[in-house]
N, CA, C and O atoms as a DFTB+ gen file, in Angstrom:
588 C
 N C O
     1  1      87.574      85.960     177.552
     2  2      88.836      85.598     176.951
     3  2      88.673      85.584     175.428
     4  3      88.946      84.581     174.769
     5  1      88.237      86.681     174.903
     6  2      88.078      86.812     173.462
     7  2      89.433      86.911     172.785
     8  3      90.308      87.632     173.263
     9  1      89.623      86.199     171.680
    10  2      90.885      86.324     170.965
    11  2      91.003      87.712     170.331
    12  3      90.100      88.174     169.633
    13  1      92.123      88.354     170.589
    14  2      92.400      89.660     170.008
    15  2      93.812      89.659     169.452
    16  3      94.615      88.773     169.744
    17  1      94.094      90.670     168.645
    18  2      95.448      90.803     168.103
    19  2      96.444      91.033     169.235
    20  3      97.561      90.516     169.200
    21  1      96.040      91.809     170.237
    22  2      96.930      92.063     171.372
    23  2      97.302      90.785     172.097
    24  3      98.461      90.589     172.461
    25  1      96.319      89.908     172.311
    26  2      96.601      88.637     172.991
    27  2      97.557      87.771     172.158
    28  3      98.506      87.193     172.687
    29  1      97.294      87.694     170.859
    30  2      98.128      86.858     169.989
    31  2      99.553      87.385     169.918
    32  3     100.507      86.613     170.018
    33  1      99.702      88.681     169.747
    34  2     101.042      89.264     169.653
    35  2     101.775      89.113     170.978
    36  3     102.963      88.788     170.991
    37  1     101.089      89.343     172.091
    38  2     101.725      89.175     173.403
    39  2     102.179      87.736     173.602
    40  3     103.280      87.486     174.091
    41  1     101.321      86.789     173.218
    42  2     101.667      85.378     173.372
    43  2     102.880      85.009     172.520
    44  3     103.779      84.307     172.983
    45  1     102.901      85.482     171.282
    46  2     104.032      85.183     170.406
    47  2     105.312      85.846     170.896
    48  3     106.386      85.247     170.840
    49  1     105.201      87.088     171.379
    50  2     106.383      87.797     171.884
    51  2     106.996      87.080     173.081
    52  3     108.213      86.910     173.145
    53  1     106.160      86.660     174.029
    54  2     106.711      85.978     175.203
    55  2     107.212      84.582     174.860
    56  3     108.145      84.095     175.499
    57  1     106.622      83.932     173.874
    58  2     107.143      82.634     173.441
    59  2     108.538      82.796     172.835
    60  3     109.431      81.989     173.093
    61  1     108.717      83.836     172.037
    62  2     110.040      84.116     171.457
    63  2     111.030      84.483     172.559
    64  3     112.172      84.026     172.546
    65  1     110.596      85.305     173.509
    66  2     111.470      85.671     174.625
    67  2     111.869      84.433     175.423
    68  3     113.025      84.307     175.827
    69  1     110.934      83.523     175.655
    70  2     111.239      82.285     176.372
    71  2     112.252      81.436     175.596
    72  3     113.134      80.819     176.193
    73  1     112.125      81.409     174.276
    74  2     113.079      80.662     173.447
    75  2     114.484      81.244     173.595
    76  3     115.452      80.503     173.768
    77  1     114.591      82.569     173.528
    78  2     115.891      83.231     173.644
    79  2     116.473      83.004     175.036
    80  3     117.654      82.685     175.172
    81  1     115.648      83.167     176.071
    82  2     116.130      82.979     177.441
    83  2     116.565      81.542     177.688
    84  3     117.573      81.305     178.355
    85  1     115.819      80.586     177.160
    86  2     116.195      79.177     177.333
    87  2     117.569      78.918     176.718
    88  3     118.393      78.205     177.292
    89  1     117.803      79.501     175.553
    90  2     119.114      79.359     174.915
    91  2     120.237      79.997     175.720
    92  3     121.379      79.539     175.665
    93  1     119.922      81.041     176.460
    94  2     120.947      81.678     177.297
    95  2     121.164      80.918     178.605
    96  3     122.264      80.947     179.158
    97  1     120.142      80.247     179.102
    98  2     120.231      79.575     180.400
    99  2     120.893      78.205     180.282
   100  3     121.615      77.794     181.190
   101  1     120.663      77.502     179.194
   102  2     121.199      76.135     179.042
   103  2     122.710      76.075     179.273
   104  3     123.155      75.175     179.986
   105  1     123.530      76.981     178.713
   106  2     124.972      76.887     178.972
   107  2     125.362      77.200     180.421
   108  3     126.467      76.858     180.844
   109  1     124.487      77.836     181.178
   110  2     124.802      78.177     182.559
   111  2     124.613      77.002     183.516
   112  3     125.146      77.006     184.626
   113  1     123.859      76.007     183.085
   114  2     123.560      74.862     183.947
   115  2     124.744      73.901     183.961
   116  3     125.586      73.926     183.063
   117  1     124.802      73.050     184.993
   118  2     125.920      72.094     185.074
   119  2     125.971      71.180     183.855
   120  3     124.946      70.853     183.256
   121  1     127.189      70.776     183.504
   122  2     127.371      69.886     182.358
   123  2     126.683      68.567     182.621
   124  3     126.661      68.074     183.749
   125  1     126.124      68.005     181.575
   126  2     125.454      66.719     181.704
   127  2     123.989      66.839     182.096
   128  3     123.312      65.822     182.251
   129  1     123.487      68.046     182.258
   130  2     122.085      68.238     182.610
   131  2     121.216      67.815     181.435
   132  3     121.452      68.217     180.295
   133  1     120.208      67.000     181.725
   134  2     119.273      66.566     180.683
   135  2     118.145      67.586     180.611
   136  3     117.359      67.710     181.550
   137  1     118.062      68.314     179.507
   138  2     117.081      69.380     179.390
   139  2     115.753      68.906     178.827
   140  3     114.737      69.574     179.020
   141  1     115.731      67.788     178.144
   142  2     114.479      67.253     177.628
   143  2     113.688      68.294     176.845
   144  3     114.161      68.809     175.831
   145  1     112.501      68.596     177.312
   146  2     111.602      69.548     176.653
   147  2     111.712      70.951     177.247
   148  3     110.779      71.743     177.116
   149  1     112.810      71.269     177.885
   150  2     113.008      72.539     178.597
   151  2     112.585      73.748     177.764
   152  3     111.772      74.555     178.213
   153  1     113.122      73.874     176.576
   154  2     112.838      75.039     175.734
   155  2     111.383      75.065     175.305
   156  3     110.754      76.124     175.318
   157  1     110.836      73.916     174.926
   158  2     109.444      73.862     174.467
   159  2     108.463      74.170     175.598
   160  3     107.469      74.867     175.395
   161  1     108.749      73.649     176.778
   162  2     107.888      73.931     177.939
   163  2     107.920      75.420     178.256
   164  3     106.881      76.027     178.518
   165  1     109.110      76.005     178.232
   166  2     109.221      77.436     178.509
   167  2     108.501      78.270     177.455
   168  3     107.862      79.270     177.784
   169  1     108.601      77.868     176.199
   170  2     107.899      78.602     175.136
   171  2     106.377      78.491     175.307
   172  3     105.654      79.470     175.127
   173  1     105.911      77.314     175.648
   174  2     104.481      77.142     175.902
   175  2     104.011      77.985     177.075
   176  3     102.935      78.581     177.038
   177  1     104.828      78.025     178.112
   178  2     104.505      78.861     179.271
   179  2     104.504      80.335     178.884
   180  3     103.625      81.087     179.306
   181  1     105.481      80.752     178.085
   182  2     105.519      82.133     177.612
   183  2     104.285      82.471     176.796
   184  3     103.721      83.556     176.937
   185  1     103.859      81.537     175.934
   186  2     102.659      81.758     175.129
   187  2     101.443      81.948     176.032
   188  3     100.658      82.876     175.834
   189  1     101.287      81.071     177.023
   190  2     100.134      81.166     177.928
   191  2     100.149      82.450     178.745
   192  3      99.115      83.101     178.892
   193  1     101.302      82.820     179.275
   194  2     101.395      84.049     180.070
   195  2     101.135      85.264     179.186
   196  3     100.470      86.209     179.611
   197  1     101.651      85.247     177.968
   198  2     101.388      86.351     177.059
   199  2      99.907      86.489     176.760
   200  3      99.373      87.598     176.748
   201  1      99.244      85.371     176.519
   202  2      97.819      85.392     176.183
   203  2      96.983      85.835     177.378
   204  3      96.115      86.700     177.250
   205  1      97.249      85.233     178.554
   206  2      96.405      85.471     179.722
   207  2      96.749      86.757     180.456
   208  3      95.848      87.509     180.828
   209  1      98.029      87.027     180.673
   210  2      98.439      88.163     181.510
   211  2      98.602      89.425     180.673
   212  3      97.947      90.435     180.927
   213  1      99.471      89.364     179.684
   214  2      99.744      90.568     178.892
   215  2      98.596      90.921     177.960
   216  3      98.196      92.082     177.878
   217  1      98.067      89.931     177.262
   218  2      97.011      90.189     176.291
   219  2      95.766      90.780     176.906
   220  3      95.084      91.593     176.283
   221  1      95.467      90.378     178.123
   222  2      94.275      90.885     178.799
   223  2      94.421      92.356     179.174
   224  3      93.423      93.057     179.345
   225  1      95.655      92.822     179.300
   226  2      95.883      94.210     179.725
   227  2      96.413      95.091     178.606
   228  3      96.897      96.193     178.864
   229  1      96.332      94.626     177.385
   230  2      96.840      95.398     176.245
   231  2      95.860      96.494     175.858
   232  3      94.652      96.361     176.058
   233  1      96.390      97.578     175.303
   234  2      95.560      98.650     174.775
   235  2      95.284      99.777     175.741
   236  3      94.299     100.496     175.573
   237  1      96.111      99.955     176.739
   238  2      95.886     100.982     177.761
   239  2      96.824     102.176     177.655
   240  3      96.737     103.099     178.465
   241  1      97.715     102.176     176.678
   242  2      98.624     103.301     176.506
   243  2     100.073     102.862     176.509
   244  3     100.393     101.706     176.788
   245  1     100.952     103.819     176.189
   246  2     102.375     103.521     176.013
   247  2     103.050     103.057     177.307
   248  3     103.610     101.962     177.356
   249  1     102.997     103.881     178.349
   250  2     103.678     103.522     179.604
   251  2     103.044     102.294     180.248
   252  3     103.778     101.404     180.679
   253  1     101.707     102.201     180.336
   254  2     101.134     100.949     180.851
   255  2     101.513      99.733     179.992
   256  3     101.616      98.618     180.505
   257  1     101.717      99.950     178.689
   258  2     102.142      98.856     177.819
   259  2     103.537      98.363     178.164
   260  3     103.794      97.159     178.178
   261  1     104.441      99.304     178.444
   262  2     105.791      98.907     178.852
   263  2     105.757      98.173     180.187
   264  3     106.434      97.161     180.366
   265  1     104.958      98.693     181.127
   266  2     104.809      98.017     182.420
   267  2     104.195      96.631     182.242
   268  3     104.572      95.679     182.925
   269  1     103.258      96.535     181.329
   270  2     102.628      95.254     181.024
   271  2     103.667      94.254     180.518
   272  3     103.644      93.085     180.903
   273  1     104.565      94.705     179.665
   274  2     105.614      93.830     179.154
   275  2     106.560      93.366     180.241
   276  3     106.924      92.192     180.294
   277  1     106.961      94.286     181.110
   278  2     107.839      93.899     182.225
   279  2     107.140      92.926     183.168
   280  3     107.742      91.965     183.647
   281  1     105.859      93.191     183.427
   282  2     105.096      92.300     184.296
   283  2     104.960      90.922     183.665
   284  3     105.138      89.906     184.337
   285  1     104.644      90.887     182.379
   286  2     104.510      89.607     181.687
   287  2     105.807      88.809     181.705
   288  3     105.793      87.599     181.928
   289  1     106.924      89.482     181.471
   290  2     108.223      88.797     181.487
   291  2     108.534      88.270     182.890
   292  3     109.028      87.152     183.040
   293  1     108.246      89.075     183.915
   294  2     108.507      88.645     185.292
   295  2     107.630      87.455     185.678
   296  3     108.109      86.501     186.292
   297  1     106.352      87.511     185.318
   298  2     105.451      86.398     185.621
   299  2     105.915      85.133     184.897
   300  3     105.897      84.043     185.469
   301  1     106.329      85.283     183.645
   302  2     106.811      84.138     182.886
   303  2     108.033      83.507     183.566
   304  3     108.120      82.285     183.688
   305  1     108.963      84.342     184.002
   306  2     110.174      83.819     184.643
   307  2     109.822      83.139     185.972
   308  3     110.322      82.052     186.258
   309  1     108.973      83.765     186.780
   310  2     108.607      83.169     188.066
   311  2     107.868      81.849     187.887
   312  3     108.158      80.876     188.584
   313  1     106.918      81.806     186.961
   314  2     106.213      80.551     186.710
   315  2     107.154      79.501     186.115
   316  3     107.028      78.312     186.410
   317  1     108.091      79.941     185.283
   318  2     109.075      79.014     184.727
   319  2     109.952      78.407     185.811
   320  3     110.229      77.208     185.797
   321  1     110.389      79.239     186.751
   322  2     111.197      78.726     187.861
   323  2     110.397      77.736     188.695
   324  3     110.917      76.700     189.112
   325  1     109.119      78.062     188.940
   326  2     108.270      77.158     189.706
   327  2     108.068      75.840     188.968
   328  3     108.197      74.766     189.555
   329  1     107.752      75.926     187.685
   330  2     107.485      74.729     186.895
   331  2     108.728      73.852     186.767
   332  3     108.650      72.637     186.947
   333  1     109.867      74.458     186.459
   334  2     111.099      73.671     186.326
   335  2     111.539      73.105     187.684
   336  3     112.103      72.012     187.752
   337  1     111.278      73.855     188.760
   338  2     111.552      73.336     190.105
   339  2     110.678      72.137     190.422
   340  3     111.133      71.175     191.041
   341  1     109.411      72.193     189.995
   342  2     108.504      71.071     190.224
   343  2     108.941      69.838     189.428
   344  3     108.887      68.714     189.927
   345  1     109.367      70.060     188.204
   346  2     109.840      68.935     187.381
   347  2     111.044      68.276     188.039
   348  3     111.118      67.050     188.117
   349  1     111.977      69.078     188.506
   350  2     113.173      68.527     189.173
   351  2     112.798      67.829     190.483
   352  3     113.361      66.786     190.815
   353  1     111.852      68.402     191.221
   354  2     111.412      67.770     192.469
   355  2     110.817      66.393     192.174
   356  3     111.124      65.431     192.879
   357  1     109.974      66.281     191.147
   358  2     109.397      64.980     190.808
   359  2     110.474      63.992     190.374
   360  3     110.391      62.802     190.678
   361  1     111.473      64.482     189.670
   362  2     112.576      63.600     189.275
   363  2     113.294      63.062     190.506
   364  3     113.609      61.874     190.584
   365  1     113.549      63.949     191.469
   366  2     114.215      63.525     192.705
   367  2     113.298      62.672     193.579
   368  3     113.766      61.771     194.275
   369  1     112.012      62.948     193.547
   370  2     111.070      62.173     194.361
   371  2     111.019      60.722     193.902
   372  3     110.809      59.824     194.718
   373  1     111.205      60.481     192.617
   374  2     111.232      59.107     192.122
   375  2     112.445      58.346     192.638
   376  3     112.473      57.115     192.613
   377  1     113.431      59.074     193.099
   378  2     114.618      58.441     193.693
   379  2     114.499      58.349     195.215
   380  3     115.451      57.964     195.895
   381  1     113.345      58.697     195.736
   382  2     113.047      58.636     197.180
   383  2     113.995      59.518     197.995
   384  3     114.524      59.092     199.021
   385  1     114.197      60.732     197.532
   386  2     115.081      61.672     198.208
   387  2     114.373      62.339     199.387
   388  3     115.018      62.727     200.360
   389  1     113.052      62.471     199.301
   390  2     112.299      63.222     200.311
   391  2     111.628      62.274     201.304
   392  3     111.206      61.172     200.953
   393  1     111.542      62.737     202.560
   394  2     110.932      61.925     203.614
   395  2     109.415      62.006     203.612
   396  3     108.741      61.113     204.126
   397  1     108.877      63.070     203.038
   398  2     107.427      63.201     203.022
   399  2     106.976      64.201     201.983
   400  3     107.797      64.850     201.335
   401  1     105.657      64.328     201.824
   402  2     105.140      65.231     200.795
   403  2     105.422      66.704     201.073
   404  3     105.632      67.476     200.138
   405  1     105.432      67.100     202.323
   406  2     105.675      68.507     202.631
   407  2     107.121      68.904     202.326
   408  3     107.389      70.016     201.872
   409  1     108.030      67.991     202.577
   410  2     109.427      68.247     202.235
   411  2     109.597      68.358     200.724
   412  3     110.380      69.172     200.235
   413  1     108.856      67.531     199.995
   414  2     108.928      67.574     198.531
   415  2     108.372      68.883     197.994
   416  3     108.971      69.484     197.102
   417  1     107.235      69.337     198.521
   418  2     106.645      70.597     198.065
   419  2     107.564      71.764     198.402
   420  3     107.726      72.672     197.587
   421  1     108.164      71.757     199.577
   422  2     109.097      72.823     199.947
   423  2     110.314      72.822     199.035
   424  3     110.903      73.871     198.774
   425  1     110.687      71.644     198.551
   426  2     111.855      71.543     197.669
   427  2     111.614      72.252     196.338
   428  3     112.568      72.712     195.711
   429  1     110.360      72.351     195.895
   430  2     110.070      73.057     194.648
   431  2     110.592      74.487     194.730
   432  3     111.225      74.982     193.797
   433  1     110.322      75.141     195.844
   434  2     110.744      76.537     196.003
   435  2     112.255      76.642     196.189
   436  3     112.881      77.576     195.687
   437  1     112.834      75.699     196.900
   438  2     114.290      75.696     197.081
   439  2     114.999      75.496     195.742
   440  3     115.962      76.197     195.430
   441  1     114.520      74.547     194.967
   442  2     115.127      74.274     193.660
   443  2     114.930      75.466     192.732
   444  3     115.853      75.858     192.018
   445  1     113.726      76.045     192.738
   446  2     113.461      77.231     191.922
   447  2     114.382      78.381     192.283
   448  3     114.855      79.099     191.402
   449  1     114.641      78.562     193.572
   450  2     115.560      79.618     194.010
   451  2     116.987      79.329     193.563
   452  3     117.715      80.241     193.171
   453  1     117.383      78.077     193.620
   454  2     118.716      77.704     193.126
   455  2     118.833      78.006     191.633
   456  3     119.849      78.526     191.173
   457  1     117.787      77.675     190.887
   458  2     117.786      77.962     189.456
   459  2     117.851      79.465     189.192
   460  3     118.510      79.910     188.252
   461  1     117.161      80.244     190.033
   462  2     117.216      81.698     189.861
   463  2     118.643      82.208     190.032
   464  3     119.105      83.037     189.247
   465  1     119.341      81.718     191.051
   466  2     120.708      82.190     191.281
   467  2     121.648      81.754     190.150
   468  3     122.626      82.442     189.858
   469  1     121.358      80.629     189.524
   470  2     122.166      80.200     188.379
   471  2     121.941      81.134     187.199
   472  3     122.889      81.506     186.508
   473  1     120.678      81.517     186.966
   474  2     120.363      82.339     185.795
   475  2     120.501      83.834     186.031
   476  3     120.357      84.613     185.089
   477  1     120.773      84.257     187.255
   478  2     120.850      85.685     187.579
   479  2     122.209      86.263     187.201
   480  3     122.972      86.714     188.055
   481  1     122.485      86.238     185.923
   482  2     123.699      86.860     185.392
   483  2     123.255      88.042     184.542
   484  3     122.125      88.060     184.054
   485  1     124.126      89.027     184.358
   486  2     123.694      90.263     183.687
   487  2     123.052      90.069     182.316
   488  3     122.039      90.706     182.026
   489  1     123.615      89.203     181.458
   490  2     123.037      89.088     180.114
   491  2     121.627      88.496     180.139
   492  3     120.789      88.884     179.325
   493  1     121.352      87.574     181.048
   494  2     120.009      86.992     181.147
   495  2     119.041      88.018     181.730
   496  3     117.926      88.173     181.231
   497  1     119.458      88.714     182.776
   498  2     118.578      89.718     183.387
   499  2     118.287      90.860     182.420
   500  3     117.166      91.367     182.373
   501  1     119.291      91.264     181.650
   502  2     119.062      92.306     180.638
   503  2     118.119      91.819     179.538
   504  3     117.280      92.578     179.054
   505  1     118.257      90.566     179.150
   506  2     117.358      90.012     178.136
   507  2     115.926      89.996     178.645
   508  3     115.001      90.302     177.893
   509  1     115.729      89.646     179.910
   510  2     114.388      89.654     180.486
   511  2     113.814      91.064     180.458
   512  3     112.669      91.260     180.051
   513  1     114.603      92.050     180.889
   514  2     114.118      93.436     180.960
   515  2     113.859      94.013     179.568
   516  3     112.780      94.543     179.305
   517  1     114.835      93.910     178.690
   518  2     114.683      94.486     177.347
   519  2     113.620      93.724     176.556
   520  3     112.815      94.331     175.850
   521  1     113.617      92.400     176.673
   522  2     112.598      91.600     175.998
   523  2     111.204      91.912     176.495
   524  3     110.259      91.962     175.708
   525  1     111.067      92.121     177.792
   526  2     109.766      92.485     178.349
   527  2     109.297      93.841     177.856
   528  3     108.128      94.016     177.512
   529  1     110.221      94.810     177.821
   530  2     109.864      96.139     177.318
   531  2     109.458      96.076     175.845
   532  3     108.463      96.680     175.444
   533  1     110.232      95.342     175.040
   534  2     109.896      95.210     173.611
   535  2     108.564      94.484     173.415
   536  3     107.757      94.874     172.572
   537  1     108.343      93.435     174.190
   538  2     107.077      92.701     174.089
   539  2     105.907      93.606     174.454
   540  3     104.865      93.575     173.800
   541  1     106.079      94.410     175.497
   542  2     105.020      95.331     175.886
   543  2     104.750      96.370     174.825
   544  3     103.594      96.690     174.548
   545  1     105.813      96.909     174.221
   546  2     105.660      97.924     173.183
   547  2     104.960      97.347     171.950
   548  3     104.019      97.943     171.426
   549  1     105.425      96.188     171.495
   550  2     104.851      95.576     170.296
   551  2     103.398      95.168     170.550
   552  3     102.543      95.333     169.680
   553  1     103.125      94.641     171.730
   554  2     101.748      94.262     172.070
   555  2     100.845      95.480     172.081
   556  3      99.718      95.428     171.588
   557  1     101.329      96.562     172.635
   558  2     100.538      97.794     172.697
   559  2     100.255      98.326     171.295
   560  3      99.145      98.772     171.006
   561  1     101.258      98.277     170.432
   562  2     101.056      98.735     169.056
   563  2     100.037      97.855     168.326
   564  3      99.194      98.358     167.583
   565  1     100.119      96.554     168.540
   566  2      99.177      95.637     167.889
   567  2      97.764      95.855     168.416
   568  3      96.802      95.833     167.648
   569  1      97.637      96.064     169.720
   570  2      96.311      96.285     170.299
   571  2      95.697      97.576     169.781
   572  3      94.486      97.653     169.576
   573  1      96.531      98.595     169.571
   574  2      96.046      99.869     169.045
   575  2      95.668      99.757     167.580
   576  3      94.629     100.263     167.157
   577  1      96.512      99.095     166.813
   578  2      96.333      99.031     165.363
   579  2      95.173      98.126     164.966
   580  3      94.383      98.479     164.091
   581  1      95.067      96.970     165.599
   582  2      94.038      96.001     165.204
   583  2      93.041      95.809     166.343
   584  3      93.132      94.836     167.092
   585  1      92.102      96.721     166.474
   586  2      91.126      96.621     167.562
   587  2      90.057      95.626     167.269
   588  3      89.159      95.425     168.087
């Protein structure tokens, strides 16, 4: 896990993409939703996914770079849905909503799926796709330029 320009650029690109996506998702959620650290958590997750997933695969060429960006964006969104689902599950668990631990763990995936259907609108999906492609392109250029 050596620090490289590709890893840093990928991490920064996905953090910026997470910031933009968080801003697009917040108005889609029900009114009165307490977002707390929503944007910051997503940006941190984007940074980690960019560093670990995209940065590790940077420098393999133009088309693999674009695929890398799409993969990084998809992984970021899936992990974000899982993480935000887990946060909501813990919030509900403190209210004793679940009968047992297995029901609570299953609720993470149910809540994450509900969140996906809320955010699955064209402008958010296009932002994920275009942002992923741009992140992959910029990461590939950085990996090539600063070896």
